[in-house]
N, CA, C and O of each residue as an XYZ file, in Angstrom:
844
protein
N     -69.584      9.509    -30.120
C     -69.958      8.769    -28.895
C     -70.018      9.762    -27.741
O     -69.067     10.496    -27.473
N     -71.197      9.764    -27.048
C     -71.347     10.688    -25.925
C     -70.716     10.101    -24.671
O     -70.165      9.001    -24.670
N     -70.820     10.870    -23.624
C     -70.183     10.495    -22.347
C     -70.741      9.195    -21.810
O     -70.007      8.358    -21.286
N     -72.058      9.032    -21.946
C     -72.666      7.812    -21.427
C     -72.163      6.591    -22.190
O     -71.999      5.506    -21.631
N     -71.924      6.800    -23.481
C     -71.430      5.690    -24.282
C     -70.017      5.288    -23.887
O     -69.669      4.110    -23.813
N     -69.202      6.346    -23.630
C     -67.809      6.074    -23.197
C     -67.794      5.362    -21.867
O     -67.047      4.405    -21.665
N     -68.636      5.846    -20.950
C     -68.702      5.235    -19.619
C     -69.154      3.797    -19.718
O     -68.651      2.921    -19.015
N     -70.119      3.564    -20.609
C     -70.616      2.192    -20.779
C     -69.525      1.289    -21.348
O     -69.405      0.121    -20.979
N     -68.723      1.869    -22.271
C     -67.628      1.086    -22.858
C     -66.601      0.690    -21.805
O     -66.086     -0.428    -21.782
N     -66.324      1.668    -20.927
C     -65.359      1.380    -19.850
C     -65.904      0.317    -18.929
O     -65.181     -0.586    -18.508
N     -67.212      0.429    -18.607
C     -67.823     -0.543    -17.702
C     -67.802     -1.934    -18.321
O     -67.569     -2.934    -17.641
N     -68.055     -1.976    -19.650
C     -68.074     -3.275    -20.321
C     -66.677     -3.916    -20.360
O     -66.543     -5.140    -20.337
N     -65.648     -3.072    -20.419
C     -64.270     -3.602    -20.529
C     -63.473     -3.439    -19.223
O     -62.243     -3.498    -19.217
N     -64.192     -3.238    -18.142
C     -63.521     -2.978    -16.854
C     -62.600     -4.133    -16.463
O     -61.454     -3.934    -16.058
N     -63.137     -5.342    -16.596
C     -62.345     -6.511    -16.189
C     -61.076     -6.619    -17.017
O     -59.994     -6.896    -16.501
N     -61.240     -6.389    -18.341
C     -60.051     -6.462    -19.207
C     -59.053     -5.360    -18.862
O     -57.841     -5.573    -18.877
N     -59.585     -4.182    -18.552
C     -58.725     -3.044    -18.192
C     -57.940     -3.336    -16.918
O     -56.735     -3.101    -16.835
N     -58.673     -3.863    -15.917
C     -58.009     -4.187    -14.641
C     -56.959     -5.267    -14.851
O     -55.867     -5.197    -14.289
N     -57.293     -6.267    -15.663
C     -56.348     -7.356    -15.920
C     -55.100     -6.835    -16.628
O     -53.970     -7.210    -16.313
N     -55.356     -5.938    -17.618
C     -54.207     -5.357    -18.341
C     -53.335     -4.525    -17.411
O     -52.108     -4.605    -17.455
N     -53.994     -3.709    -16.552
C     -53.260     -2.879    -15.599
C     -52.464     -3.742    -14.624
O     -51.315     -3.445    -14.296
N     -53.110     -4.824    -14.167
C     -52.424     -5.728    -13.239
C     -51.218     -6.372    -13.908
O     -50.166     -6.564    -13.299
N     -51.413     -6.707    -15.210
C     -50.302     -7.308    -15.946
C     -49.148     -6.326    -16.096
O     -47.978     -6.675    -15.939
N     -49.525     -5.068    -16.411
C     -48.486     -4.041    -16.540
C     -47.751     -3.818    -15.223
O     -46.526     -3.711    -15.181
N     -48.553     -3.749    -14.129
C     -47.928     -3.567    -12.811
C     -47.031     -4.748    -12.453
O     -45.946     -4.584    -11.894
N     -47.514     -5.945    -12.793
C     -46.723     -7.144    -12.512
C     -45.425     -7.135    -13.307
O     -44.358     -7.475    -12.796
N     -45.546     -6.733    -14.588
C     -44.346     -6.669    -15.430
C     -43.375     -5.624    -14.906
O     -42.165     -5.845    -14.867
N     -43.928     -4.467    -14.499
C     -43.084     -3.406    -13.957
C     -42.396     -3.854    -12.674
O     -41.210     -3.606    -12.456
N     -43.191     -4.532    -11.823
C     -42.623     -5.042    -10.567
C     -41.518     -6.051    -10.842
O     -40.478     -6.050    -10.184
N     -41.763     -6.923    -11.838
C     -40.754     -7.925    -12.187
C     -39.472     -7.265    -12.689
O     -38.362     -7.639    -12.310
N     -39.667     -6.264    -13.559
C     -38.495     -5.556    -14.095
C     -37.703     -4.880    -12.978
O     -36.477     -4.967    -12.923
N     -38.441     -4.199    -12.083
C     -37.774     -3.522    -10.970
C     -37.090     -4.530    -10.054
O     -35.988     -4.302     -9.554
N     -37.791     -5.670     -9.846
C     -37.209     -6.714     -9.002
C     -35.929     -7.267     -9.623
O     -34.942     -7.510     -8.928
N     -35.959     -7.462    -10.946
C     -34.779     -7.970    -11.637
C     -33.623     -6.985    -11.557
O     -32.472     -7.359    -11.331
N     -33.966     -5.707    -11.749
C     -32.921     -4.681    -11.654
C     -32.340     -4.628    -10.253
O     -31.129     -4.503    -10.065
N     -33.240     -4.727     -9.262
C     -32.790     -4.704     -7.874
C     -31.918     -5.925     -7.562
O     -30.884     -5.828     -6.901
N     -32.385     -7.097     -8.072
C     -31.613     -8.331     -7.855
C     -30.237     -8.239     -8.515
O     -29.225     -8.639     -7.939
N     -30.225     -7.701     -9.746
C     -28.966     -7.551    -10.461
C     -28.027     -6.594     -9.733
O     -26.825     -6.831     -9.617
N     -28.627     -5.492     -9.240
C     -27.834     -4.521     -8.502
C     -27.261     -5.141     -7.236
O     -26.090     -4.957     -6.904
N     -28.139     -5.897     -6.522
C     -27.669     -6.563     -5.303
C     -26.575     -7.580     -5.611
O     -25.623     -7.742     -4.847
N     -26.732     -8.271     -6.759
C     -25.716     -9.258     -7.141
C     -24.390     -8.576     -7.436
O     -23.326     -9.069     -7.060
N     -24.466     -7.429     -8.116
C     -23.237     -6.680     -8.400
C     -22.559     -6.260     -7.103
O     -21.349     -6.409     -6.931
N     -23.388     -5.722     -6.181
C     -22.844     -5.314     -4.882
C     -22.276     -6.517     -4.141
O     -21.200     -6.448     -3.548
N     -23.029     -7.637     -4.188
C     -22.577     -8.856     -3.515
C     -21.277     -9.365     -4.117
O     -20.368     -9.781     -3.398
N     -21.195     -9.327     -5.464
C     -19.969     -9.771     -6.128
C     -18.792     -8.870     -5.756
O     -17.683     -9.343     -5.505
N     -19.059     -7.554     -5.727
C     -18.001     -6.615     -5.364
C     -17.522     -6.867     -3.941
O     -16.322     -6.851     -3.666
N     -18.482     -7.101     -3.031
C     -18.107     -7.396     -1.653
C     -17.317     -8.697     -1.564
O     -16.346     -8.807     -0.815
N     -17.765     -9.691     -2.359
C     -17.077    -10.986     -2.349
C     -15.634    -10.827     -2.814
O     -14.707    -11.327     -2.177
N     -15.454    -10.119     -3.940
C     -14.103     -9.938     -4.464
C     -13.256     -9.079     -3.527
O     -12.058     -9.315     -3.373
N     -13.887     -8.078     -2.900
C     -13.161     -7.242     -1.947
C     -12.730     -8.058     -0.733
O     -11.591     -7.968     -0.275
N     -13.684     -8.869     -0.215
C     -13.355     -9.722      0.921
C     -12.291    -10.749      0.553
O     -11.392    -11.040      1.342
N     -12.406    -11.294     -0.658
C     -11.400    -12.263     -1.109
C     -10.035    -11.601     -1.242
O      -9.014    -12.177     -0.868
N     -10.030    -10.377     -1.784
C      -8.782     -9.642     -1.918
C      -8.164     -9.373     -0.551
O      -6.962     -9.558     -0.356
N      -9.004     -8.929      0.405
C      -8.509     -8.675      1.754
C      -7.985     -9.954      2.399
O      -6.964     -9.939      3.086
N      -8.693    -11.064      2.171
C      -8.268    -12.354      2.720
C      -6.918    -12.774      2.140
O      -6.033    -13.230      2.865
N      -6.772    -12.613      0.815
C      -5.506    -12.970      0.177
C      -4.379    -12.064      0.663
O      -3.249    -12.516      0.849
N      -4.691    -10.774      0.868
C      -3.679     -9.852      1.383
C      -3.267    -10.239      2.795
O      -2.087    -10.183      3.143
N      -4.268    -10.642      3.627
C      -3.939    -11.082      4.989
C      -3.075    -12.336      4.959
O      -2.124    -12.472      5.729
N      -3.427    -13.261      4.047
C      -2.619    -14.478      3.916
C      -1.183    -14.140      3.518
O      -0.230    -14.731      4.026
N      -1.045    -13.178      2.599
C       0.291    -12.784      2.150
C       1.078    -12.143      3.283
O       2.258    -12.436      3.475
N       0.408    -11.253      4.043
C       1.072    -10.604      5.178
C       1.477    -11.633      6.226
O       2.588    -11.589      6.755
N       0.563    -12.566      6.525
C       0.869    -13.605      7.504
C       2.008    -14.494      7.022
O       2.859    -14.904      7.812
N       2.024    -14.792      5.720
C       3.105    -15.598      5.164
C       4.437    -14.869      5.278
O       5.451    -15.466      5.638
N       4.427    -13.559      4.966
C       5.649    -12.765      5.089
C       6.099    -12.692      6.542
O       7.293    -12.764      6.834
N       5.118    -12.546      7.468
C       5.462    -12.472      8.884
C       6.064    -13.789      9.370
O       7.034    -13.802     10.129
N       5.466    -14.906      8.913
C       6.014    -16.211      9.297
C       7.425    -16.395      8.746
O       8.299    -16.945      9.417
N       7.634    -15.925      7.509
C       8.964    -16.030      6.908
C       9.966    -15.178      7.677
O      11.100    -15.599      7.908
N       9.538    -13.960      8.078
C      10.414    -13.098      8.866
C      10.717    -13.730     10.220
O      11.856    -13.702     10.687
N       9.683    -14.305     10.851
C       9.890    -14.966     12.140
C      10.848    -16.143     11.991
O      11.723    -16.356     12.831
N      10.670    -16.906     10.910
C      11.565    -18.042     10.681
C      12.997    -17.564     10.468
O      13.947    -18.143     10.995
N      13.135    -16.479      9.673
C      14.467    -15.925      9.421
C      15.085    -15.407     10.720
O      16.264    -15.637     10.985
N      14.280    -14.703     11.533
C      14.787    -14.182     12.804
C      15.225    -15.315     13.720
O      16.261    -15.227     14.380
N      14.425    -16.385     13.754
C      14.779    -17.530     14.594
C      16.080    -18.163     14.126
O      16.958    -18.472     14.931
N      16.197    -18.354     12.808
C      17.429    -18.920     12.264
C      18.614    -18.003     12.534
O      19.714    -18.467     12.835
N      18.377    -16.679     12.422
C      19.460    -15.717     12.661
C      19.905    -15.761     14.115
O      21.101    -15.716     14.400
N      18.944    -15.850     15.043
C      19.296    -15.929     16.458
C      20.068    -17.207     16.757
O      21.049    -17.195     17.499
N      19.607    -18.320     16.163
C      20.326    -19.582     16.356
C      21.732    -19.493     15.780
O      22.701    -19.949     16.387
N      21.822    -18.889     14.583
C      23.134    -18.767     13.953
C      24.058    -17.885     14.773
O      25.220    -18.224     14.997
N      23.525    -16.739     15.223
C      24.350    -15.836     16.018
C      24.747    -16.477     17.339
O      25.823    -16.202     17.871
N      23.877    -17.331     17.868
C      24.211    -18.019     19.108
C      25.309    -19.041     18.929
O      25.965    -19.427     19.896
N      25.519    -19.493     17.679
C      26.523    -20.515     17.406
C      27.828    -19.929     16.869
O      28.742    -20.690     16.553
N      27.948    -18.624     16.757
C      29.124    -18.018     16.130
C      30.331    -18.050     17.069
O      30.172    -18.170     18.284
N      31.543    -17.942     16.500
C      32.722    -17.736     17.346
C      32.644    -16.373     18.030
O      31.975    -15.462     17.544
N      33.320    -16.248     19.141
C      33.375    -14.963     19.852
C      34.719    -14.878     20.575
O      35.054    -15.730     21.398
N      35.471    -13.843     20.252
C      36.780    -13.674     20.874
C      36.677    -12.802     22.122
O      35.900    -11.849     22.175
N      37.474    -13.150     23.112
C      37.565    -12.373     24.348
C      39.034    -12.037     24.583
O      39.901    -12.905     24.478
N      39.305    -10.782     24.898
C      40.674    -10.331     25.167
C      41.117    -10.820     26.543
O      40.409    -10.628     27.532
N      42.292    -11.454     26.605
C      42.783    -12.013     27.863
C      43.873    -11.170     28.505
O      44.016    -11.179     29.727
N      44.641    -10.445     27.710
C      45.712     -9.641     28.283
C      46.818     -9.398     27.275
O      46.748     -9.838     26.127
N      47.839     -8.687     27.728
C      48.941     -8.341     26.831
C      50.223     -8.157     27.632
O      50.206     -8.060     28.859
N      51.336     -8.111     26.901
C      52.636     -7.831     27.520
C      53.630     -7.491     26.420
O      53.459     -7.863     25.259
N      54.680     -6.768     26.824
C      55.770     -6.510     25.895
C      56.760     -7.670     25.961
O      57.077     -8.173     27.039
N      57.237     -8.081     24.800
C      58.254     -9.123     24.720
C      59.387     -8.620     23.830
O      59.223     -7.644     23.097
N      60.517     -9.279     23.897
C      61.666     -8.916     23.069
C      61.993    -10.077     22.148
O      62.185    -11.207     22.597
N      62.053     -9.789     20.869
C      62.446    -10.795     19.889
C      63.942    -11.044     20.029
O      64.756    -10.148     19.805
N      64.289    -12.260     20.400
C      65.698    -12.574     20.664
C      66.553    -12.495     19.407
O      67.757    -12.256     19.495
N      65.953    -12.691     18.246
C      66.728    -12.652     17.002
C      67.019    -11.228     16.554
O      68.118    -10.935     16.084
N      66.043    -10.348     16.697
C      66.203     -8.974     16.196
C      66.348     -7.949     17.314
O      66.635     -6.780     17.057
N      66.148     -8.389     18.555
C      66.194     -7.499     19.719
C      65.134     -6.398     19.644
O      65.300     -5.319     20.213
N      64.054     -6.687     18.939
C      62.957     -5.734     18.834
C      61.952     -5.962     19.960
O      61.664     -7.094     20.346
N      61.429     -4.851     20.471
C      60.368     -4.951     21.474
C      59.021     -5.058     20.754
O      58.686     -4.242     19.896
N      58.277     -6.068     21.124
C      56.999     -6.344     20.468
C      55.883     -6.387     21.499
O      56.109     -6.688     22.671
N      54.681     -6.082     21.043
C      53.503     -6.136     21.908
C      52.726     -7.404     21.576
O      52.266     -7.584     20.448
N      52.586     -8.277     22.562
C      51.867     -9.534     22.376
C      50.487     -9.418     23.008
O      50.362     -9.156     24.205
N      49.461     -9.614     22.203
C      48.072     -9.549     22.664
C      47.473    -10.949     22.612
O      47.575    -11.639     21.598
N      46.851    -11.362     23.710
C      46.312    -12.722     23.781
C      44.784    -12.678     23.794
O      44.174    -11.865     24.489
N      44.183    -13.573     23.008
C      42.728    -13.693     22.919
C      42.343    -15.161     23.078
O      43.162    -16.057     22.878
N      41.072    -15.390     23.445
C      40.538    -16.745     23.512
C      39.181    -16.796     22.817
O      38.452    -15.804     22.787
N      38.855    -17.936     22.272
C      37.562    -18.131     21.610
C      36.573    -18.677     22.634
O      36.636    -19.848     23.009
N      35.662    -17.822     23.082
C      34.635    -18.229     24.035
C      33.264    -18.351     23.375
O      32.239    -18.368     24.056
N      33.252    -18.434     22.060
C      31.990    -18.603     21.347
C      31.562    -20.055     21.329
O      31.951    -20.845     22.189
N      30.750    -20.397     20.329
C      30.227    -21.759     20.235
C      30.525    -22.381     18.876
O      29.848    -23.309     18.433
N      31.562    -21.843     18.223
C      31.954    -22.397     16.931
C      33.432    -22.105     16.712
O      33.979    -21.153     17.270
N      34.065    -22.927     15.902
C      35.466    -22.725     15.553
C      35.606    -21.501     14.653
O      34.761    -21.256     13.792
N      36.680    -20.735     14.859
C      36.966    -19.563     14.037
C      38.044    -19.917     13.017
O      39.023    -20.592     13.334
N      37.843    -19.447     11.786
C      38.772    -19.739     10.695
C      39.286    -18.436     10.090
O      38.652    -17.387     10.197
N      40.455    -18.532      9.449
C      41.029    -17.400      8.694
C      41.055    -16.131      9.538
O      40.504    -15.103      9.146
N      41.695    -16.213     10.689
C      41.765    -15.072     11.610
C      42.771    -14.062     11.077
O      43.943    -14.385     10.884
N      42.307    -12.834     10.839
C      43.161    -11.791     10.269
C      43.027    -10.514     11.098
O      42.009     -9.829     10.994
N      44.030    -10.172     11.921
C      44.019     -8.877     12.618
C      44.375     -7.746     11.648
O      44.883     -7.985     10.553
N      44.096     -6.512     12.076
C      44.489     -5.343     11.288
C      45.984     -5.379     10.978
O      46.789     -5.818     11.800
N      46.342     -4.914      9.786
C      47.760     -4.771      9.459
C      48.403     -3.681     10.295
O      49.564     -3.798     10.690
N      47.659     -2.630     10.566
C      48.150     -1.563     11.427
C      46.980     -0.831     12.055
O      45.860     -0.862     11.543
N      47.252     -0.181     13.158
C      46.241      0.646     13.814
C      46.930      1.856     14.426
O      48.150      1.871     14.588
N      46.151      2.858     14.762
C      46.668      4.100     15.330
C      46.511      4.063     16.841
O      45.433      3.766     17.355
N      47.596      4.366     17.548
C      47.563      4.442     19.010
C      47.656      5.904     19.434
O      48.285      6.717     18.755
N      47.026      6.231     20.558
C      47.052      7.595     21.089
C      47.609      7.577     22.505
O      47.229      6.745     23.329
N      48.525      8.518     22.772
C      49.069      8.671     24.113
C      48.181      9.612     24.927
O      47.178     10.126     24.432
N      48.570      9.824     26.174
C      47.773     10.676     27.061
C      47.645     12.093     26.518
O      46.601     12.727     26.674
N      48.713     12.598     25.875
C      48.662     13.956     25.316
C      48.029     13.980     23.926
O      48.080     14.997     23.234
N      47.429     12.852     23.518
C      46.706     12.687     22.258
C      47.622     12.661     21.036
O      47.133     12.693     19.906
N      48.940     12.604     21.238
C      49.818     12.372     20.095
C      49.629     10.932     19.610
O      49.350     10.027     20.396
N      49.785     10.749     18.318
C      49.494      9.452     17.710
C      50.755      8.800     17.158
O      51.715      9.474     16.782
N      50.727      7.488     17.121
C      51.774      6.722     16.451
C      51.170      5.417     15.940
O      50.084      5.017     16.358
N      51.883      4.767     15.039
C      51.374      3.556     14.399
C      51.816      2.299     15.162
O      52.921      2.217     15.697
N      50.902      1.332     15.183
C      51.226     -0.016     15.659
C      50.941     -0.960     14.499
O      49.830     -0.993     13.970
N      51.948     -1.721     14.112
C      51.816     -2.575     12.933
C      51.876     -4.051     13.313
O      52.579     -4.447     14.243
N      51.127     -4.843     12.577
C      51.165     -6.286     12.812
C      52.541     -6.816     12.426
O      53.036     -6.576     11.325
N      53.137     -7.535     13.356
C      54.501     -8.019     13.146
C      54.520     -9.311     12.336
O      55.425     -9.530     11.530
N      53.528    -10.162     12.549
C      53.459    -11.443     11.858
C      52.008    -11.910     11.811
O      51.198    -11.461     12.621
N      51.663    -12.793     10.890
C      50.302    -13.342     10.873
C      50.054    -14.207     12.107
O      50.990    -14.642     12.779
N      48.777    -14.444     12.387
C      48.432    -15.391     13.449
C      48.968    -16.759     13.040
O      48.686    -17.246     11.945
N      49.741    -17.371     13.927
C      50.451    -18.597     13.566
C      49.511    -19.753     13.248
O      49.774    -20.536     12.335
N      48.429    -19.862     13.987
C      47.420    -20.886     13.698
C      46.087    -20.171     13.502
O      45.425    -19.829     14.482
N      45.683    -19.940     12.252
C      44.472    -19.144     11.989
C      43.174    -19.909     12.181
O      42.109    -19.401     11.830
N      43.236    -21.119     12.730
C      42.037    -21.895     13.051
C      42.019    -22.111     14.560
O      42.887    -22.788     15.111
N      41.017    -21.525     15.223
C      40.957    -21.567     16.688
C      39.633    -22.186     17.109
O      38.563    -21.641     16.837
N      39.718    -23.317     17.766
C      38.517    -23.986     18.246
C      38.019    -23.331     19.532
O      38.714    -22.511     20.133
N      36.819    -23.701     19.942
C      36.233    -23.153     21.166
C      37.129    -23.505     22.354
O      37.525    -24.656     22.538
N      37.439    -22.481     23.155
C      38.277    -22.687     24.329
C      39.758    -22.516     24.074
O      40.543    -22.500     25.023
N      40.166    -22.387     22.822
C      41.584    -22.224     22.508
C      41.976    -20.748     22.490
O      41.152    -19.866     22.249
N      43.272    -20.508     22.755
C      43.833    -19.163     22.722
C      44.582    -18.942     21.413
O      44.981    -19.889     20.735
N      44.760    -17.673     21.077
C      45.672    -17.317     19.993
C      46.287    -15.965     20.322
O      45.770    -15.219     21.154
N      47.392    -15.661     19.662
C      48.136    -14.439     19.962
C      48.289    -13.582     18.715
O      48.434    -14.083     17.600
N      48.252    -12.279     18.939
C      48.512    -11.295     17.891
C      49.753    -10.517     18.308
O      49.798     -9.950     19.400
N      50.755    -10.489     17.442
C      52.015     -9.815     17.753
C      52.100     -8.532     16.928
O      51.998     -8.556     15.702
N      52.290     -7.406     17.633
C      52.347     -6.091     16.993
C      53.679     -5.422     17.312
O      54.320     -5.737     18.314
N      54.084     -4.501     16.450
C      55.301     -3.712     16.668
C      54.932     -2.240     16.738
O      54.251     -1.722     15.853
N      55.384     -1.561     17.799
C      55.071     -0.144     18.000
C      56.135      0.729     17.349
O      57.326      0.428     17.430
N      55.703      1.815     16.701
C      56.653      2.793     16.175
C      57.324      3.565     17.300
O      58.471      3.993     17.166
N      56.615      3.744     18.404
C      57.138      4.488     19.555
C      57.376      3.510     20.699
O      56.435      3.127     21.395
N      58.616      3.109     20.896
C      58.923      2.136     21.945
C      59.043      2.773     23.322
O      59.238      2.073     24.316
N      58.928      4.098     23.388
C      59.050      4.778     24.674
C      57.699      5.016     25.339
O      57.642      5.440     26.494
N      56.624      4.749     24.625
C      55.293      5.006     25.185
C      54.996      3.997     26.289
O      55.121      2.788     26.094
N      54.600      4.515     27.453
C      54.274      3.611     28.564
C      52.770      3.578     28.849
O      52.310      2.769     29.656
N      52.006      4.449     28.195
C      50.550      4.387     28.299
C      49.972      4.874     26.979
O      50.284      5.972     26.518
N      49.136      4.056     26.385
C      48.485      4.476     25.145
C      47.210      3.666     24.939
O      47.010      2.600     25.523
N      46.363      4.218     24.088
C      45.079      3.594     23.741
C      45.133      3.143     22.291
O      45.681      3.833     21.431
N      44.557      1.978     22.033
C      44.562      1.450     20.675
C      43.254      0.720     20.390
O      42.577      0.245     21.302
N      42.917      0.643     19.120
C      41.768     -0.146     18.666
C      42.263     -1.157     17.642
O      42.895     -0.800     16.647
N      41.967     -2.413     17.902
C      42.389     -3.483     17.006
C      41.155     -4.238     16.520
O      40.349     -4.705     17.325
N      41.012     -4.354     15.212
C      39.903     -5.112     14.624
C      40.422     -6.447     14.102
O      41.428     -6.505     13.396
N      39.720     -7.513     14.461
C      40.077     -8.861     14.013
C      38.930     -9.402     13.165
O      37.775     -9.394     13.590
N      39.255     -9.864     11.982
C      38.272    -10.450     11.068
C      38.460    -11.961     11.027
O      39.587    -12.455     11.064
N      37.355    -12.688     10.951
C      37.440    -14.153     10.918
C      36.158    -14.720     10.316
O      35.208    -13.985     10.046
N      36.144    -16.031     10.110
C      34.975    -16.710      9.545
C      34.524    -17.843     10.452
O      35.298    -18.373     11.249
N      33.236    -18.207     10.310
C      32.746    -19.383     11.023
C      32.781    -20.591     10.086
O      33.266    -20.496      8.958
N      32.266    -21.717     10.558
C      32.342    -22.955      9.779
C      31.536    -22.878      8.488
O      31.805    -23.626      7.549
N      30.550    -21.984      8.427
C      29.718    -21.841      7.227
C      30.270    -20.821      6.243
O      29.671    -20.581      5.195
N      31.407    -20.219      6.575
C      32.017    -19.253      5.676
C      31.533    -17.828      5.855
O      31.902    -16.953      5.071
N      30.710    -17.569      6.873
C      30.263    -16.197      7.137
C      31.393    -15.430      7.821
O      32.103    -15.973      8.667
N      31.545    -14.176      7.446
C      32.644    -13.357      7.942
C      32.166    -12.429      9.052
O      31.118    -11.793      8.942
N      32.954    -12.363     10.123
C      32.658    -11.492     11.256
C      33.867    -10.598     11.524
O      34.976    -10.852     11.054
N      33.612     -9.551     12.292
C      34.720     -8.744     12.790
C      34.415     -8.306     14.213
O      33.259     -8.105     14.586
N      35.468     -8.163     14.995
C      35.360     -7.638     16.356
C      36.409     -6.561     16.533
O      37.561     -6.733     16.134
N      36.013     -5.452     17.131
C      36.936     -4.349     17.388
C      37.149     -4.221     18.891
O      36.195     -4.063     19.653
N      38.399     -4.289     19.304
C      38.762     -4.244     20.717
C      39.427     -2.904     21.030
O      40.398     -2.515     20.381
N      38.894     -2.209     22.025
C      39.492     -0.964     22.514
C      40.343     -1.313     23.736
O      39.822     -1.736     24.768
N      41.646     -1.133     23.603
C      42.588     -1.614     24.617
C      43.445     -0.459     25.100
O      43.950      0.324     24.294
N      43.612     -0.350     26.410
C      44.528      0.609     27.017
C      45.748     -0.137     27.542
O      45.626     -1.006     28.404
N      46.919      0.202     27.023
C      48.173     -0.318     27.574
C      48.564      0.602     28.720
O      48.698      1.811     28.525
N      48.751      0.041     29.922
C      48.830      0.873     31.132
C      50.235      1.060     31.685
O      50.437      1.925     32.537
N      51.217      0.277     31.229
C      52.575      0.449     31.766
C      53.599     -0.113     30.794
O      53.250     -0.640     29.738
N      54.883      0.008     31.170
C      55.966     -0.429     30.294
C      56.055     -1.940     30.177
O      56.734     -2.457     29.290
N      55.372     -2.652     31.067
C      55.351     -4.109     30.964
C      54.350     -4.585     29.906
O      54.390     -5.733     29.463
N      53.460     -3.680     29.517
C      52.453     -4.043     28.525
C      51.156     -4.536     29.125
O      50.301     -5.061     28.411
N      50.995     -4.372     30.444
C      49.713     -4.721     31.055
C      48.621     -3.837     30.463
O      48.885     -2.728     29.996
N      47.407     -4.339     30.489
C      46.365     -3.637     29.731
C      44.989     -3.811     30.346
O      44.762     -4.656     31.212
N      44.077     -2.970     29.859
C      42.661     -3.040     30.216
C      41.840     -2.979     28.936
O      42.166     -2.230     28.015
N      40.784     -3.764     28.885
C      39.840     -3.669     27.770
C      38.759     -2.670     28.165
O      38.248     -2.733     29.284
N      38.399     -1.752     27.275
C      37.469     -0.678     27.647
C      36.130     -0.760     26.917
O      35.303      0.142     27.050
N      35.906     -1.811     26.160
C      34.609     -1.953     25.480
C      34.184     -3.412     25.494
O      34.975     -4.308     25.789
N      32.919     -3.627     25.169
C      32.390     -4.985     25.048
C      32.361     -5.306     23.566
O      31.433     -4.927     22.851
N      33.392     -6.012     23.113
C      33.572     -6.246     21.678
C      32.605     -7.309     21.181
O      32.779     -8.498     21.447
N      31.591     -6.870     20.462
C      30.582     -7.781     19.920
C      30.983     -8.232     18.517
O      31.464     -7.416     17.731
N      30.797     -9.510     18.185
C      30.995     -9.935     16.796
C      29.961     -9.263     15.884
O      28.769     -9.244     16.192
N      30.422     -8.728     14.786
C      29.550     -8.067     13.813
C      29.635     -8.843     12.502
O      30.723     -9.071     11.972
N      28.478     -9.243     11.989
C      28.439     -9.980     10.726
C      28.730     -9.024      9.575
O      28.096     -7.975      9.457
N      29.683     -9.386      8.734
C      30.056     -8.547      7.596
C      29.285     -8.992      6.359
O      29.003    -10.178      6.186
N      28.950     -8.040      5.508
C      28.307     -8.369      4.236
C      29.392     -8.746      3.250
O      30.310     -7.969      2.984
N      29.275     -9.948      2.710
C      30.314    -10.440      1.796
C      30.147     -9.819      0.413
O      30.928    -10.110     -0.493
């Protein structure tokens, strides 16, 4: 077949050729469109899951924050309702039965709850002006270990050095509230003369103890 014959064949089948080419192009376009759509769907799905994950994480963080806020609010309310001891003063007394000189320390409950199971330190270390130390020991338990708001209680201690007329001491008192939570307060007290007059030198805050 010469060139003219080939050209004539192409001319005779031109319409079929164009139709076939158009079909191929259409099929190719469809395939590319499907691939593009699938790719976009994958990207869209990934974005959806990522956004959903971020949303769930935000919900979790917000839930944790709300729980923390609720806990903080409850803690503030609880701390606002706790017992709180305030030091009122002290003096030396003499036990008429044993003729022993004792140090009587007076406290009052100025908190907003009754204090239970009040337990002062069994002993503490006192320091004189020259920084020499001696022991002060609890002479007896608190006679009424349940102190309501506004009530006073006394702690009676015995000094190893009865000649000291000025010394510094720290006394820690442990107690519980109505819910059974345990607190402690540490009082820094200066005894200023032989009568047992005193000054408090710190702001004794109730501290919640871990049971």
